[in-house]
N, C-alpha and C positions, 0 to 999 in steps of 0.2 A: 506612414502612422505608426505608431509603436502600441504594439498587441495589449490585450488589457489581459491581465491572468486574476482570476478567481483563485483565489486560496479560501479552502474550507477548513474550520476546526473546530471540533467537537470538546468544549470545556467545562472540567469538571472538577480539575484540580490547579488552584490559583497559585501555587508558585511555580510551576512546572509554565503555566501560560504566560505570566510576568516574563522568561526567557524569550518563552517561542513569540512574544508579539515581539520585544526587544530587539531579538534577530533580523525578527519582518523590517523593522522599521530601518535597521544598519544595511538594508541593500540598496546598491547602487541606483538600481533599477527601482521607479517609483508608480508605476502603473496599474495598481492593485489593487484588486475588491476583496477585501479579508471580512470574510461570514462565517461567522462564530454561534454555536446552539449553546441556550442554556437549558437545563431541564428545571432549577429551583432558583428560588428568589432571592438567595443568598447569593448562587453565582451570577445572573441578573443583575442585581445589586453592584454587584464587583466588577462586571463588564463595563457600566455604564460610567465608569472614571477613566474609559479610553476614549478616546474620542478616531473619529476613522471608522466605524465600527458596522456593519451590517449585523445587528442581533436576530437572531432567531428562537424563538419559544418551541421549545419542543415538550412532548410530553414525558412524564419522570416514571417512564417505563421499568419495571422489577425482574432481574431475572430469574427466571424458574429453574432453584437448583436440581440436579439431577436430568434433567432431561434434556436429550441426547437424540441427534439422527445419524444416521450412517450416509452417506455419500461419497459418491466413486468421482475422485479426483484425481486430477493427472499426477501423479506424486513422486514421480522418478524418471530420469529420463530413458526411453525406450525405445521403439522401432522407430520413433520418427526420422533422427536423422541418422539411426544404426548405430548409438555410441558404443564402444567395446565394452564387455560385460565386466572388467572388471572397473569400469567405472561405476555401471548401474549397482553395482555391488555395494559399492563404497557411498555413493550419495542414498541408497537404500538405506544401509546400517543408519547414516545421519537422522535421514529423516523420521525412519521407525520407532528411534530411541523415546521419543513423546507419547508415542501411541500406548495404550493400558495394556496390552496383554507383550510387546514388545518383542515380537514374531519378525522375522525377516523373511525373507522370499523363500521358497520352500523348493520351488522348481526352475529351471531354465528348458524354456523350447527353443529349439535352431527352426528354422522357415527360410530355408535359403538361405542368403547372407545377413537377415536379420535374427536379432535376441529379443526374448521377453521374456519375464518371469510376471508370477502370480504372486498374490500374499495370503497371507490367509487368514487373515482380518481387515477388516475397512476401518479407515479412523472417522473418530467419532466425535460431532461436533456440538459443543456445547452453545444452549440458550443466549444469546449475547443481543438485546432489544435495540443496546444503546446506538447497536450500525446500523439501525433503521434513521436515525436525528440526520446522519448525510444525506440521505433522500428527499426530507424535509426541508435541510439545509438549500441543495439545489434547486428548489423555488425562486433564491434569491439571487443566482447566479446570474451577470450580465453576456453579452454577445462578447467573445472572446475565448480565453483558455481555461481549464481545470487545473487546478491541481490540489491536492488533500494534504494537508498538514496537521498530524498530532498535537495535544497539548503538551506533550514530552516531549516533541521534535522541535528540533532548532538548527539554524543557516550557520555552521562554525566560518565561513567565508564572506564578507560584503559582496561578490559579484555572483551568486549562483543565478539569481534571476536575471540578472544582466546577460550570462551565457547560454541561460535559457530562452530569452529574447532572441538573440541572435540564430542560434537551432531554428526558432521557430521559424523567423524572416527568410531562412535558405531553407525551409521544407514549404509543404503548402498545408491547408488547413487539414489534409487527410491522412496526417502524420501522426503517430501516435511514439512520442517522447519516452524515452526508456534510459532509466540511470540506479545508478547505486547512491546505498546510505552506508553510514555507519556507527557502530554504538558505541557509547561511552564506555568500553573496556574493548575495544577493536575490532571486533567479528561487522564481519563485511554482507550487506545483503542487496540482492545477491553475491553467494561466496564467488571465489574464483571461477571454480570449477563449473558451475552453473551458468555464470558469467558467458565464460565465452560460446558455451553450448548455445546458451540463447540468443545471442548474438550470430550463431549459424542457423538460425530457424525456428527450434527446439521452442516449444509453447515453454509457458513462465512455471514454476515450479512452486507446488505447495509448499508452506511455511519458511520457503527463499524467496519469497516476494513481497513486499510492503506496501502499505496505503501511499506514500510519498514517495515511491518509487517510478510513478507516468505521470505524464500530463498532457491532456486531448483537446478536442476544439470542441465545445460549446454544441454544434450538431449533433454530439453521438452520445449526450444525454441520457437521452432512452435506453442505452443499452448497458446501463449504469445497474448493479446488483446487489444492492444496500439494503438487505434481508435482517431480521432478526440474528440471525445465524453464526458462529464464529467464521471465519473465514471468507467475509466478504469483501475485504479486498480483492483477494488472490481471482474469486470469482466475477466481480468488477474487472480487474486485467486481462482474464481470459477471455467476457464479450467482447471487450473493447480491441483484444489482439486479434479475435475475427474481423470483427466486424469494420478494421481500420484497415484498409491497405498496405498503408505504410510504415515502416519501421527507422526511426534514428536513435542511435545507441551513444548518450551522454558521458565521456569517461570521467569527466569532474567527480569528484566525492568529497560535495561541500553540508550534506545533511546528517546531522547527528539523531539516533533515535533513542527510545529505550530510556528509563528510567534508574534505571541498575548505575547511583552513582554515589547512594549511602544519603540523599535529603529527604526529607519528610515529605509522605502523599497526602493531600486533603483529597477525598473520598466523598461524592455526595448523590 
């Protein structure tokens, strides 16, 4: 029997969602339950024009500006698989460039064959209450598999879900399927350098792992971490990574992410 794939999308941008929805409808694999959240009457009315959607009304939460907290993320490849120091430095520079003080690791400690680094500051997370919409939407999930797709993400090939289905059938329910996506400007996530390390057993990396980079069975829904802070997709992936015993890595890159393509964006 073909497995059901539940797809959750938070909808706040009408123009991008149309592209997202069309790419999902074009998939060769059709056993899909598309769950969409809406936080305003305008978006709710807009979604009514689409057929075969599971609609979820969510609270219209507002972000509180300048509300941050520090969180000790796994934000570089460290002792876990003993990567070389040159690799650590390269990744640390990439990851730290978006942090406010932009400081780089200041010391290196040697522990036998292992190397580690310490940072002068921790990343601060923004208040993003919209992440909690996903947890509300999960109430509409039917028994099967779970996949998250942002409204500005879309499939650029028609066979991604078919490939995912084949991988699901080749493995058991206790498998976390991990894949990559590509931006409209050609940036892959995870990057080449961290993808190779993740496949060797290293945990996923903060800022280099996205919402639509994994799929899991609904029996593990209790372990998703969709809270009101930025990086909830990372923390959800981390929790599932710990709780699901088996990992399967799909090399096919068929998901495009991001809205950096010059189009206008409707925000509600």
